[in-house]
N, C-alpha and C positions, 0 to 999 in steps of 0.2 A: 416264896419270891420266884418270879417268872425269868427263867433264862431265855434270853433271845439271842440265837445264833445267827451271825452273819453269813448268808450264803455268798460263796464265790459264783461270778458269773461265768459260767463255762461257755466258751464258744464252742459252736459245733465244728467237727471236724472238717465238714465240706467248707466252711467258710476258711479255715486255715489253708485248705489245699487250694481254694480259689486264689487266694492272697498270694501264696508262693507261686501260682501259676501266671498271675498276674505280672508279678515282678520279673519271673524268668521271660516272658514275652517282651516286657518293655527292654530288658538288657540284650536280648537275642536281636530285636528290631534295631537298637542303636548300633550293635556289632554289625550286622548286616548292611545297615545304610552307611556305615564307615566306610567298610570295604568297598561297597558300591560307588561311594564318591572318590575313594583312591583309584579304583579302575577306570572311573570316567575322565579323571584327569590325566592319565596314563593314555587313555584313547586318544584325548584331547592333543597330548604331545605328539605321539603317532602320527595322528591327521595331520599337523603342522610339518612334521617330517615328510610325509607322504606328498603334500603339496609342494615344498621344496624341491624333492627329486622329481615330481612330474614337470617342473619349470626347468630343472636341468636337462632332463631327457629330451624335452621339446628345443631348447636351447643347442644340445649337442646334434639332432636330428636336422635343424635347420644349418648349422655347420657343416654336417655331412653332405647335406643336398647341395650347398654353394660349392665345397671342394670336389664334388665328385661330377659337377656339370661338364659337359664336354667343353666348354668355353674355356673354364678354369683348368682342365687337365690340359688343353693344347696350349694354354698361355704358359703353364708351369713346364711343358715339355720344350717349348721354344727357349724358356729362361735356362733349362738345363743343357742346351745346346743341340737338340733334336732338329732336324729339317724336314720340311715336308716331304713326303713321298713323291717322287717323280716318274719312278718307274712302274711298269706294269706290277699288279700284285697276282701271284700265282696260288692256286689253292689245289688241295690234294683231294682226289676223288677217293669217297670211302667206299663206292663199289667195287674198287680193284681189288682183287684177292691178295692176299697176304704172301708178302715175299720172303725171300731168305734174309734180306736187309732189316726188315720190321716183323719183329716177334709178335707185336700186338697190333691188333686192327681196332680203330677207333669205334 
């Protein structure tokens, strides 16, 4: 009687290592692409907030320019009760040496 032994097919160690490396690379790609997608959505939200803030800054700059115009300032001064200056305006000469009455010179 002849005994026939079944031989197990042994996979080479290199194939096993390649298979493990393949699955590790697939899982790492999934992880990094997911984290990149999350960062992209955060970046998109931050960009929307930046656009809104830029619009707000532009609106405030326009409002500031309107309120600080000389016409607006004069109108507000008249509304508060100030009157036009009818007298001469005197100015100080900065070249005058410091006297006892003024401790600092401009």
